[in-house]
DSSP file (Angstrom, degrees, kcal/mol; ACC not computed):
  #  RESIDUE AA STRUCTURE BP1 BP2  ACC     N-H-->O    O-->H-N    N-H-->O    O-->H-N    TCO  KAPPA ALPHA  PHI   PSI    X-CA   Y-CA   Z-CA
    1    1 A X              0   0    0      0, 0.0     2,-0.4     0, 0.0     0, 0.0   0.000 360.0 360.0 360.0 137.7  172.6   65.0  102.2
    2    2 A X        -     0   0    0      1,-0.0     2,-0.5     2,-0.0     0, 0.0  -0.771 360.0-130.6 -99.2 136.2  169.1   64.4  103.5
    3    3 A X        -     0   0    0     -2,-0.4     2,-0.5     2,-0.0    -1,-0.0  -0.727  20.8-158.1 -84.1 126.7  167.2   61.1  102.9
    4    4 A X        -     0   0    0     -2,-0.5     2,-0.3     2,-0.0    -2,-0.0  -0.930  10.4-138.0-110.2 124.1  163.7   61.7  101.6
    5    5 A X        -     0   0    0     -2,-0.5     4,-0.1     1,-0.1    -2,-0.0  -0.621   6.8-159.4 -81.7 137.1  161.1   58.9  102.1
    6    6 A X        +     0   0    0     -2,-0.3     2,-0.3     2,-0.1    -1,-0.1   0.358  68.1  68.2 -97.5   3.9  158.9   58.3   99.1
    7    7 A X  S    S-     0   0    0      0, 0.0     2,-0.3     0, 0.0    -2,-0.1  -0.845  88.7 -99.3-123.7 160.1  156.1   56.5  101.0
    8    8 A X        -     0   0    0     -2,-0.3     2,-0.3    63,-0.1    -2,-0.1  -0.612  37.0-132.1 -78.8 134.2  153.5   57.6  103.6
    9    9 A X        -     0   0    0     -2,-0.3    62,-0.4     1,-0.1    -1,-0.0  -0.668  22.5-113.3 -87.7 138.0  154.5   56.8  107.2
   10   10 A X        -     0   0    0     -2,-0.3     2,-0.2    60,-0.2    60,-0.2  -0.356  32.0-162.0 -66.6 150.0  151.9   55.2  109.4
   11   11 A X  E     -A   69   0A   0     58,-3.2    58,-2.6    -2,-0.0     2,-0.4  -0.669  17.1-108.7-122.5-178.6  150.5   57.2  112.3
   12   12 A X  E     -AB  68  36A   0     24,-2.7    24,-3.0    56,-0.2    23,-0.6  -0.948  17.7-156.9-123.3 135.5  148.7   56.1  115.5
   13   13 A X  E     -A   67   0A   0     54,-2.8    54,-2.2    -2,-0.4     2,-0.4  -0.917  19.0-132.2-110.0 134.1  145.1   56.7  116.4
   14   14 A X  E     +A   66   0A   0     -2,-0.4    17,-2.1    52,-0.2     2,-0.4  -0.719  27.8 172.9 -91.3 131.3  144.0   56.6  120.1
   15   15 A X  E     -AC  65  30A   0     50,-2.6    50,-3.1    -2,-0.4     2,-0.4  -0.998  11.9-162.5-135.3 139.0  141.0   54.6  121.3
   16   16 A X  E     -AC  64  29A   0     13,-2.6    13,-3.3    -2,-0.4     2,-0.5  -0.983   4.4-159.3-124.2 132.9  139.9   53.9  124.8
   17   17 A X  E     -AC  63  28A   0     46,-2.8    46,-2.5    -2,-0.4     2,-0.3  -0.955  21.1-177.2-108.7 125.6  137.5   51.2  125.9
   18   18 A X  E     -AC  62  27A   0      9,-2.7     9,-3.1    -2,-0.5     2,-0.4  -0.920  22.0-154.7-126.6 150.1  135.8   51.9  129.3
   19   19 A X  E     -A   61   0A   0     42,-2.7    41,-3.4    -2,-0.3    42,-1.4  -0.989  22.6-173.3-117.6 130.4  133.4   50.1  131.6
   20   20 A X  E >   -A   59   0A   0     -2,-0.4     3,-0.6     5,-0.4    39,-0.2  -0.786  37.5-121.8-121.7 164.6  131.3   52.2  133.9
   21   21 A X  T 3  S+     0   0    0     37,-1.9    38,-0.1    -2,-0.3    -1,-0.1   0.715 111.1  60.5 -72.0 -20.9  128.9   51.7  136.8
   22   22 A X  T 3  S+     0   0    0     36,-0.4     2,-0.3     2,-0.0    -1,-0.2   0.612 102.2  55.4 -84.4 -13.1  126.3   53.5  134.7
   23   23 A X    <   -     0   0    0     -3,-0.6    -3,-0.1     1,-0.1     4,-0.1  -0.884  66.6-142.5-125.0 153.1  126.2   51.1  131.8
   24   24 A X  S    S+     0   0    0     -2,-0.3     2,-0.3     2,-0.1    -1,-0.1   0.590  88.1  35.3 -85.1 -12.1  125.7   47.3  131.3
   25   25 A X  S    S-     0   0    0      1,-0.0    -5,-0.4    -7,-0.0     2,-0.1  -0.860  93.9 -84.3-136.6 170.5  128.3   47.1  128.6
   26   26 A X        -     0   0    0     -2,-0.3     2,-0.3    -7,-0.1    -7,-0.2  -0.365  38.0-148.2 -74.5 154.5  131.7   48.6  127.6
   27   27 A X  E     -C   18   0A   0     -9,-3.1    -9,-2.7    -2,-0.1     2,-0.4  -0.874   4.4-137.1-121.7 157.9  131.9   51.9  125.7
   28   28 A X  E     -C   17   0A   0     -2,-0.3     2,-0.5   -11,-0.2   -11,-0.2  -0.955   9.8-163.3-119.5 132.4  134.4   53.1  123.2
   29   29 A X  E     -C   16   0A   0    -13,-3.3   -13,-2.6    -2,-0.4     2,-0.4  -0.958   7.6-159.5-111.9 128.1  135.9   56.6  123.1
   30   30 A X  E     -C   15   0A   0     -2,-0.5   -15,-0.2   -15,-0.2     2,-0.1  -0.915  23.3-115.4-109.5 136.3  137.7   57.7  119.9
   31   31 A X        -     0   0    0    -17,-2.1    15,-0.0    -2,-0.4    14,-0.0  -0.405  19.8-167.6 -69.2 138.5  140.1   60.6  119.9
   32   32 A X  S    S+     0   0    0     -2,-0.1    -1,-0.1     1,-0.1    -2,-0.0   0.368  81.4  58.7-104.3   0.9  139.2   63.7  118.0
   33   33 A X  S    S+     0   0    0    -19,-0.1    -1,-0.1    12,-0.0    -2,-0.0   0.734  97.7  74.1-101.9 -27.0  142.7   65.3  118.2
   34   34 A X        +     0   0    0    -20,-0.1     2,-0.2     2,-0.0   -21,-0.1   0.162  16.1 141.5 -76.3-166.6  145.0   62.7  116.5
   35   35 A X        -     0   0    0    -23,-0.6     2,-0.3    34,-0.0   -22,-0.2   0.470  53.7-151.6 -80.2 170.3  146.5   60.9  114.7
   36   36 A X  B     -B   12   0A   0    -24,-3.0   -24,-2.7    -2,-0.2    -2,-0.0  -0.825  17.6-135.2-115.9 149.5  149.9   61.0  116.4
   37   37 A X  S    S+     0   0    0     -2,-0.3     2,-0.3   -26,-0.2    -1,-0.1   0.810  87.6  34.6 -73.1 -31.4  153.3   60.5  114.9
   38   38 A X  S  > S-     0   0    0      1,-0.1     4,-1.7   -26,-0.1   -26,-0.1  -0.889  75.7-123.6-127.4 156.2  154.7   58.1  117.6
   39   39 A X  H  > S+     0   0    0     -2,-0.3     4,-2.8     1,-0.2     5,-0.3   0.899 110.5  55.7 -63.4 -43.0  153.2   55.4  119.8
   40   40 A X  H  > S+     0   0    0      1,-0.2     4,-2.1     2,-0.2    -1,-0.2   0.902 107.5  49.8 -59.7 -39.1  154.3   57.1  123.1
   41   41 A X  H  > S+     0   0    0      2,-0.2     4,-1.8     1,-0.2    -1,-0.2   0.911 112.0  49.3 -61.2 -41.8  152.4   60.3  122.1
   42   42 A X  H  X S+     0   0    0     -4,-1.7     4,-1.9     2,-0.2    -2,-0.2   0.922 110.7  48.0 -64.8 -46.4  149.4   58.2  121.3
   43   43 A X  H  X S+     0   0    0     -4,-2.8     4,-1.7     1,-0.2    -1,-0.2   0.844 108.4  55.4 -66.4 -32.5  149.5   56.3  124.6
   44   44 A X  H  X S+     0   0    0     -4,-2.1     4,-1.8    -5,-0.3    -1,-0.2   0.906 106.8  51.2 -62.8 -40.4  149.9   59.6  126.5
   45   45 A X  H  X S+     0   0    0     -4,-1.8     4,-2.4     1,-0.2    -2,-0.2   0.886 105.4  54.7 -64.7 -38.8  146.7   60.8  124.8
   46   46 A X  H  X S+     0   0    0     -4,-1.9     4,-2.3     1,-0.2    -1,-0.2   0.892 106.6  52.4 -62.4 -36.8  144.8   57.6  125.9
   47   47 A X  H  X S+     0   0    0     -4,-1.7     4,-2.2     2,-0.2    -1,-0.2   0.899 109.2  49.2 -63.8 -40.2  145.9   58.4  129.5
   48   48 A X  H  X S+     0   0    0     -4,-1.8     4,-2.5     2,-0.2    -2,-0.2   0.903 110.5  50.8 -64.1 -41.0  144.5   61.9  129.1
   49   49 A X  H  X S+     0   0    0     -4,-2.4     4,-2.3     2,-0.2    -2,-0.2   0.900 110.3  48.8 -64.3 -41.3  141.2   60.5  127.7
   50   50 A X  H  X S+     0   0    0     -4,-2.3     4,-2.4     2,-0.2    -1,-0.2   0.916 111.3  50.3 -64.4 -43.2  140.8   58.1  130.6
   51   51 A X  H  X S+     0   0    0     -4,-2.2     4,-1.0     1,-0.2    -2,-0.2   0.921 111.6  48.0 -60.8 -44.7  141.5   60.9  133.1
   52   52 A X  H  < S+     0   0    0     -4,-2.5     4,-0.5     1,-0.2     3,-0.5   0.902 112.3  48.9 -63.5 -41.7  138.9   63.1  131.4
   53   53 A X  H >X S+     0   0    0     -4,-2.3     4,-2.3     1,-0.2     3,-1.3   0.883 106.0  57.2 -65.7 -38.2  136.3   60.3  131.3
   54   54 A X  H 3< S+     0   0    0     -4,-2.4    -1,-0.2     1,-0.3    -2,-0.2   0.751 100.2  59.0 -66.1 -23.7  136.9   59.5  135.0
   55   55 A X  T 3< S+     0   0    0     -4,-1.0    -1,-0.3    -3,-0.5    -2,-0.2   0.685 114.5  36.6 -74.9 -18.1  136.0   63.1  135.9
   56   56 A X  T <4 S+     0   0    0     -3,-1.3     2,-0.3    -4,-0.5    -2,-0.2   0.796 124.9  18.0-105.5 -36.2  132.6   62.6  134.3
   57   57 A X  S  < S-     0   0    0     -4,-2.3     2,-0.7   -36,-0.0    -1,-0.3  -0.961  82.7 -99.9-137.1 152.3  131.5   59.0  135.1
   58   58 A X        -     0   0    0     -2,-0.3   -37,-1.9    -3,-0.1     2,-0.4  -0.638  43.4-152.7 -74.7 114.2  132.6   56.4  137.7
   59   59 A X  E     -A   20   0A   0     -2,-0.7   -39,-0.3   -39,-0.2     3,-0.1  -0.728  22.1-175.2 -94.0 133.0  134.9   54.0  135.7
   60   60 A X  E    S-     0   0A   0    -41,-3.4     2,-0.3    -2,-0.4   -40,-0.2   0.838  76.1  -7.9 -88.6 -43.0  135.3   50.4  136.7
   61   61 A X  E     -A   19   0A   0    -42,-1.4   -42,-2.7     2,-0.0    -1,-0.4  -0.986  60.5-169.5-150.9 158.1  138.0   49.6  134.1
   62   62 A X  E     -A   18   0A   0     -2,-0.3     2,-0.4   -44,-0.2   -44,-0.2  -0.986   2.1-168.8-150.7 140.2  139.7   51.4  131.1
   63   63 A X  E     -A   17   0A   0    -46,-2.5   -46,-2.8    -2,-0.3     2,-0.5  -0.994   8.9-155.9-132.5 125.4  142.0   50.2  128.4
   64   64 A X  E     +A   16   0A   0     -2,-0.4     2,-0.3   -48,-0.2   -48,-0.2  -0.870  16.2 178.9-101.3 132.7  143.8   52.5  126.0
   65   65 A X  E     -A   15   0A   0    -50,-3.1   -50,-2.6    -2,-0.5     2,-0.5  -0.946  17.5-151.6-130.1 152.8  145.0   51.2  122.6
   66   66 A X  E     -A   14   0A   0     -2,-0.3     2,-0.4   -52,-0.2   -52,-0.2  -0.991  14.1-166.2-125.0 125.2  146.8   52.8  119.7
   67   67 A X  E     -A   13   0A   0    -54,-2.2   -54,-2.8    -2,-0.5     2,-0.3  -0.856  24.8-112.2-112.5 147.4  146.2   51.5  116.2
   68   68 A X  E     +A   12   0A   0     -2,-0.4     2,-0.3   -56,-0.2   -56,-0.2  -0.587  38.9 175.5 -76.1 134.0  148.2   52.2  113.1
   69   69 A X  E     -A   11   0A   0    -58,-2.6   -58,-3.2    -2,-0.3     3,-0.1  -0.955  37.2 -94.1-132.9 153.2  146.4   54.3  110.5
   70   70 A X        -     0   0    0     -2,-0.3   -60,-0.2   -60,-0.2     2,-0.1  -0.369  50.6 -96.7 -65.7 148.6  147.7   55.7  107.2
   71   71 A X        -     0   0    0    -62,-0.4    -1,-0.1     1,-0.1   -61,-0.1  -0.451  46.7-106.6 -64.1 132.7  149.0   59.3  107.3
   72   72 A X        -     0   0    0     -2,-0.1     2,-0.5     1,-0.1    -1,-0.1  -0.345  29.3-126.2 -62.9 142.0  146.2   61.7  106.2
   73   73 A X    >   -     0   0    0     -3,-0.1     3,-1.3     3,-0.1     5,-0.5  -0.792  25.3-121.2 -90.9 126.1  146.7   63.2  102.8
   74   74 A X  T 3  S+     0   0    0     -2,-0.5    -1,-0.0     1,-0.2     0, 0.0  -0.392  93.8  24.9 -67.6 141.0  146.6   67.0  102.8
   75   75 A X  T 3  S+     0   0    0     -2,-0.1    -1,-0.2     1,-0.0    -2,-0.0   0.493  91.6 101.7  87.0   3.2  144.0   68.5  100.6
   76   76 A X  S <  S-     0   0    0     -3,-1.3    -2,-0.1     0, 0.0    -3,-0.1   0.151 103.4 -97.3-104.2  17.6  141.7   65.4  100.6
   77   77 A X              0   0    0      1,-0.0    -3,-0.1    -4,-0.0     0, 0.0   0.675 360.0 360.0  77.3  17.7  139.2   66.9  103.1
   78   78 A X              0   0    0     -5,-0.5    -4,-0.1     0, 0.0    -6,-0.1   0.394 360.0 360.0-103.6 360.0  140.8   65.0  106.1
Protein backbone atom coordinates (compact mmCIF):
# COMPACT_ATOMS: atom_id res chain seq x y z
CA UNK A 1 0.00 0.00 0.00
CA UNK A 2 1.32 3.43 -0.94
CA UNK A 3 1.24 6.41 1.41
CA UNK A 4 -0.22 9.50 -0.23
CA UNK A 5 0.67 12.87 1.26
CA UNK A 6 -2.21 15.31 1.50
CA UNK A 7 -0.09 18.48 1.75
CA UNK A 8 2.19 20.33 -0.64
CA UNK A 9 5.89 19.61 -0.15
CA UNK A 10 8.31 22.53 0.01
CA UNK A 11 10.82 22.90 -2.78
CA UNK A 12 14.06 24.85 -3.04
CA UNK A 13 14.88 27.98 -5.05
CA UNK A 14 18.49 28.77 -6.01
CA UNK A 15 19.89 32.27 -5.44
CA UNK A 16 23.48 33.44 -5.87
CA UNK A 17 25.00 36.62 -4.44
CA UNK A 18 28.14 37.76 -6.24
CA UNK A 19 30.68 40.52 -5.87
CA UNK A 20 32.56 41.58 -8.99
CA UNK A 21 35.41 43.88 -9.83
CA UNK A 22 33.08 45.76 -12.18
CA UNK A 23 30.53 46.82 -9.52
CA UNK A 24 30.72 48.72 -6.24
CA UNK A 25 28.10 46.51 -4.58
CA UNK A 26 26.96 42.91 -4.56
CA UNK A 27 24.55 41.56 -7.14
CA UNK A 28 21.91 38.85 -6.90
CA UNK A 29 21.23 36.16 -9.49
CA UNK A 30 17.94 34.26 -9.34
CA UNK A 31 17.58 30.90 -11.02
CA UNK A 32 15.13 30.66 -13.92
CA UNK A 33 15.12 26.84 -14.10
CA UNK A 34 13.95 25.77 -10.61
CA UNK A 35 12.52 25.13 -8.12
CA UNK A 36 14.21 21.88 -7.12
CA UNK A 37 12.88 18.94 -5.13
CA UNK A 38 15.95 18.49 -2.92
CA UNK A 39 18.55 20.78 -1.33
CA UNK A 40 21.52 18.98 -2.98
CA UNK A 41 19.99 19.55 -6.44
CA UNK A 42 19.51 23.20 -5.58
CA UNK A 43 23.08 23.68 -4.34
CA UNK A 44 24.39 21.96 -7.46
CA UNK A 45 22.46 24.52 -9.50
CA UNK A 46 24.01 27.41 -7.51
CA UNK A 47 27.45 26.01 -8.41
CA UNK A 48 26.48 25.99 -12.08
CA UNK A 49 25.24 29.57 -11.83
CA UNK A 50 28.49 30.73 -10.21
CA UNK A 51 30.53 28.97 -12.90
CA UNK A 52 28.46 30.61 -15.67
CA UNK A 53 28.79 34.05 -14.06
CA UNK A 54 32.57 33.62 -13.68
CA UNK A 55 32.83 33.06 -17.45
CA UNK A 56 31.30 36.50 -18.05
CA UNK A 57 32.67 38.79 -15.31
CA UNK A 58 35.62 38.67 -12.88
CA UNK A 59 34.10 37.51 -9.58
CA UNK A 60 35.67 38.47 -6.23
CA UNK A 61 33.28 36.37 -4.14
CA UNK A 62 30.12 34.32 -4.61
CA UNK A 63 27.67 32.71 -2.21
CA UNK A 64 24.98 30.25 -3.25
CA UNK A 65 21.88 29.85 -1.08
CA UNK A 66 18.78 27.72 -1.38
CA UNK A 67 15.52 28.89 0.14
CA UNK A 68 12.39 26.87 0.74
CA UNK A 69 9.42 27.86 -1.40
CA UNK A 70 5.96 26.30 -1.70
CA UNK A 71 5.55 23.78 -4.48
CA UNK A 72 4.01 25.48 -7.53
CA UNK A 73 0.39 24.57 -8.15
CA UNK A 74 -0.22 23.28 -11.68
CA UNK A 75 -2.71 25.24 -13.71
CA UNK A 76 -2.25 28.50 -11.80
CA UNK A 77 -0.03 30.15 -14.43
CA UNK A 78 3.17 29.21 -12.60
